[in-house]
N, C-alpha and C positions, 0 to 999 in steps of 0.2 A: 405610412411609416414616418414618424416624426421624431426629431430629437430637439429637445429644448434645454438650453442652459440658462439658469436664472441667477444673477442678471446676465444678459447676453454677453458672451465672450469672457466671462469671468474665468480666471485660471482655475482648473480643477485641482485643489490641493488635498492631499491625503494627510490626515493627522493621526499619527501612531499613538495608540492608547490601549492599555490592557483591560479596560473595563468600559461598559456601556453606560452612557448617561443621557439617554433620551435623544431629543431632536435638535441638540445644540451644535451639531457638527462633529462631535467626538465619535469614536468608532468602537466596535466590539470585535476583537480579533482573537485568533487562536495562536498567535505567535508566528515565528518564522517557519516556513514550510521546508521540510527536509529536502535536501538536494538528491536524495536517493529514495524518495517516497515511492515512485511508480516503478514496479519491478515485475519480473517473471521468473520462472524456473527453467533450467536446462535439464532435460531428461537424458536417458542413456544414449539413444541414437542421435548423432549430430543432426540438428534441425535443417541443415542445408543452407547453401549460400543465400537463397532468396529470403529465407526467414531471418537470418542474421542481418541482411541488408535492410529489411523492412523494420525490424526492431531498432536498428540504428537510426533510420529515417524518423521513426516515431519519437526518438529521444528517450527510450527506456533507460531508466537511471540505475537500476540494480538488477542483478541476476543471481539468484540463489542456485547453487549446485547441491541438491539434496533430495531426500525422499527415502522411503523405507528400504528400497533396493540397495541404496548406498550404505546401509548399516552392515551388510555382509558381503558387498561386492562393489567397493569403491572403484571407479574407473582408474585406469593406469595414470601414473604421473604425467606421461607424455600427452594423454588425452586431456587431462585437467589443465596442463600447461597451455595447450592449444586453445581451450575454451576461455581460460582466464586472459590469455593474450587477446582474443577477439573481444571480450568484454571491455578490457581496458582500452583497446583501440577505438571502441565505440563510446569512450568516455563514460563508461558505466562502472559501478562498484560491484565486485564479486563478493558473494557470501558463500563460504565453503563449509559443508557439513563433514565432520569426522564421525566415525561409527561409535556407538555405545557398545558394551561388551557383546560379542557375537555368539557366545555359548552361554550355558547356564552361569548365572552371576556368582562368581567366587572371587576371593582375593587375587588369585592368579589371573583370572580372565579380566578383572578390572585393571590390574597392573599392566597386562598385555595391551589393553585398549588405550591406556594412558601413554604407554611407550610408543604405540603406533601413531597416536594423534600428535605427540610431540615431534615425531619424525616427519609428519606431513607439514607441520608449521616450519620446521627447520628447512625442509626442502624448498618451500616456496618463499620464505621470508629471510633466510640466511644464505642458502647455497645458490639460489638463482639470481642472475643479473639480467635476464631478458624481460622480466616483468617488474612492476612495482609490487612491493610486499602486500599481501592480502590482509586487510585490517579487520574484516568482519567474518565471524565464524559461528557455526552451530555445532552443538554436541548432540548426536542422536536424533531420532525422528519418531514422533508419535509413540512414546513409550507405553501408553495404555494398550494400544493395539499390538505393539511388539511383544508385550508380555501377556497376550491373549486375554485382554480385558480383565486383568487381575484386580482384585479388590484394592481400592485406593489405600486402605489401612496398611497393607503389606507392600503396596507398590511404591509409595512415596519414600520410604527409607532406602529402597533400592536405587531410585533416581538420585536421591541425595548422595549416596555412596559413590556411584559411578561418575556423576556430574562433577562433584568437587575434586575427585582424584584426577579426572581427565583435564579439567580446567586448570588446576594447579600445574600439571605437567606442561600444558601448552604455554602458559604464561611464564613458566621458567625459561622457555626458549625465547619468547618475545613478549615482554610485559606490556607492550603498547597495543596489543590486539584487543578487539572487543568481541565478547562471547555472548550470544543470545540463545535462549532456549527456555524450557526443555522441549518446545515444539510438540505439545500435546495436540491431538486431533481436533480439539475444540477448547474453549475456555471453560474448564471444569472448576467451579468454585472451590470445592473441598481440597483437591490436591494442590491447586495453585496457592491457596492460603497456607497450607502446610509447608510448602517449599519456599514461599516468599514471606519470611518473617515468622513462620509458625514452628511446629514441632520438628520439622526436618528442613531447616532453613538452608538455602544455598546462596543467600545474598550477602553474607559477611565477607570480610577480608581474608585472604589466604594467610595463615599464621606466619608471623614474622615478616610479612610483606606490606607494602602500602597500596596494593591493588586488590580488587575484588575478584571472587570466583566468576560472577556473572555481571554483565553490563546491561542486559536487556531481556525482558520477558517476551518470548515469541510463542505464538500459538497458531493453529490452523482452523479453518472453518469452511464447510460446504453445507449451506442451508438445505435441509432435507424435506421440506414440505412441498406442496404441489402448486402453490399459487405463482403469480407473476414475480420473477426475480426482481424486477424493477421496484416493486413495493414490498412484497412479503420477504424476499431475500434480503433486501437492503435493511429492513427493520430488524431482522434476525442478526445481521452483522453489527448493526449499531448497538444492540443490546450487549453483545460480547465485548465490543470495543469499550463501552462505558465501564464495564466491570474490570477490564484489564487496566484502564487508566486510573480508576479509583484505587486499585491495589498498589500500583507502583507509586502513586502519589503518597499513599500511607507509608510505604517503606522509605521513600525519600525523606519524609518528614521525621519518621522515627529514628532513622540512622544519620540524619543531617547530610544526606548525599546531595551535593549540589555541583554545578558546573560540569566539568568533564566526567566527574564521578557519579552524576545523577543516573539512576536507573531509568532506562528507556523502555519502549515497547515496539513490537513489530508483528506483522502477520507473515508467516513463512509460506503459507499456501492458502488460497481461497479460490472459489469458483462456485458455479451451480453444481447440482448433485450428480449429474451424468452428462454424457456427450450430447444427447438430444436436447437437453435444456441449455447446455453451453452454447449450442448453435441457435440462439434466439435473439431477437431484438432486445427483449427485456433484460437479458443477461448483461448486455453492454451498458444499459442504464444502471444496473446494479453496480458495475465497475465504477461508473461515474460517481455514484453515491458513496461507495466505500472509500474511494480516494478523497472525496470531500470530507467524510467523517475522519479520515486519517489526518488531514490538514487541521481540522478543528480540534482534535484531541491529541495532536502532537506525535503521530507515528514517526518512527525512524524509517521504516520501509514496509511496503505491502507488496509482496511478490505473488502474482497469480500462478496457479498451476494450470498450464505450463505454456512454453513457447510453441512447441509443436510435437505431437505424438500421434500414434495410431493412424498415420497417413491422413489426418484430418477427415476421417470417414464418418463423423457424427455418431459413432457407436458409443457404447457405455464408457470406454476408457479414453475417449477423445476429448481432452480438455484444452485443445489448442486455441491460440489466438488466430489461427488461419484455417481456412476451409480447403480440403482436398490437396492433392499434390501440386497444384498450381499456387498454393499458399495465398488464396484470396482472403484479404483481411476481413475478419468478422466484426460484429458490433463491439465486442469486447476490446478488440485492437484499436478501433477508432476512438473509443472513449478513453482508453489509456493514452493514446497520442494527444488528445485534447489537453489532458491534465499535464502530461510531461512537458509539452511544448509551451503552454500558455499560463500555467498556474504555478508561478514561482514568486519568491519574495515573502509576503506576509498574508496569511489567511484573513478573509473578511467574511463574517457571518451574514447570511441572508435569511429572509423570512417570506412567507407566501400567505395569501388569503384563501387558497384552495389546495388541499393536500394532494391533488393530482400532480402538483408541481413540486419541484425541488430546485432551489436556487442557492448558490454561494459564489464567492468571488476571491480574488487575490490581487494584491497591489505590489508592484515591483517598480520602484521609481515613479515615473509619470504614467506607467501603464496600469490600467485597471482591467482585469479579465473577469467575466461573469459567465457562469454555466447556468443555463435554464433547461430543465428537463420536463417535458410534458409527458406524464406517464398515463394519462387518461385516454379514453376513446371518444368517438363522436365526431364533431366538426371542429374546425380551427377556431381559435379564440384570440380576440384582441387582448393585449395586455399592456400594463404600464409598469415600467421598472424605474424605481427611484434609486439614486446613487448615494443616498444617506438614509438613516433610520427615520421612518415616518409611521404614523398610525394607518394601518392598511384597511380597516373596515372588514366587512364580512361578505360583500358582494363583488362580483367581477373578479378578473384575474389581475391582481395587484401584487407587486413584489417590491422588496428593497434589498440592497446590499449596504451594509453599514460602513461605507467608505468615506463618509464625511464630505461628499462632493455635491455641489449644486448642479444637478442635472436630472432630467426625466427622459427616458427613452420609451417610445411607444411603437409597437409593432404587432404582428400576428404570428402565432405559432400553431402548427398543425398538431393533431393528436399523435401520440407515440413518436415524438420527435425531440431532438436536442438542438439547442442553439448555443453557440459560444460567441460572446461579444468581447472584442478587445478594443477598449477605448485608449487612445493615446493623443492627448491634446484635442484637436478638432478632427482627428481621423478615427474611423471605426472600421475594423475588420469584423465581418459577420460570417460565421461558419454555420451551416445548416446541414443536419444529417437526420434522415427520417427512416421509419420502419420500411417504407417503400424502397428507399435506397438499399437498405440491407437485403430485402427480399430479392432484389434484382442484381446483387453483387456490385453495386455502385458505391463509390466513396462520397464524402460530403461535398457540398458546393461552397464557394467562398465569394463574398462580395467585398469590395473595397469602397468605402464611403468617406466623403469629406463634407464637413459642415462649415458653413461660412460664419 
């Protein structure tokens, strides 16, 4: 294991730049990383003290309180107040879902839903003084499934009707809140294009007001194929993320939405397709990949489904971060922790010579953090990591992160394993987590290294 700085002891300087320009020391970044990027969902049954404590230790940044069940059975105000209090005590951001119409959609049911949602905002943001006001909100959950997979031609006008009515009522109470939605069960091109700038647009301003109905496009995704989540699932998620980003960029350009008014995007739910796949090593590496894509494409939040449910029993409806009633952290938990704790500041793009690997980084002041995931099988591989953009060639395990720093790190990485490297001056913290650690219920190992 070697670390070389060229020339020796040269200060490692990060040059912030919005575009890539080759090997001259400039960088290619995705902008500032959201401080609420890494998140999870809180489901009906309180996940218990241990789960709350461990998500706090992990540094989970956002907690969505949502799901289809909350459309017709929102937890009591006292329960929600307790959860929001825990979230804020953990220095997290709460995202609270209000219901869409609970009965057949009629003018009266829409009006009732709008009145109810306004009352929830009023309770938390006006009447309460034991918590900070809730800034981020969702309206409804997975409307295509809620309306029994109705044809999009008739579904999108329904979504437009209830979403705009409820959003206007909520912002009448507190115009400073940010509303994300409509939280379809995937990124469906046709309905999203209709609702975002199309025939049933929900992106305009509330009439007579200087604020918008919606502030962010949020969707869900559970990749449904049978391959390794670390590769196949990650690729599926990337495809949806790119489509969402392209759509909001177009809306922002067409409507000149900039600054605090810019339309953002987030993922309200994601995970593998069922509990048995959730409890796999590869699912954790998918989490690592998805959060990396979120940094690169500017996500506001990506909240996994979910913190803890079904007793962590690995059954079909167990999408937990923890295994069993002892709340043993899963691979998904550890990869979430890596990103939440060490990937702050500004995203730095990486590249690899071998697609078995995925590499990206983040710079925060003097700190450079790098995630290296080996998703392949076989034997361990020696690798070379460059801290600036270089030509990688086509042989061997060669990587770079485009951080504009003069440094080369050389080491070995085992198959189906993840390394996190945190460079800070002449100090390096190296975290290693392997599929063998996961299989034996162990956490990662950490080395503290100093270079002369």
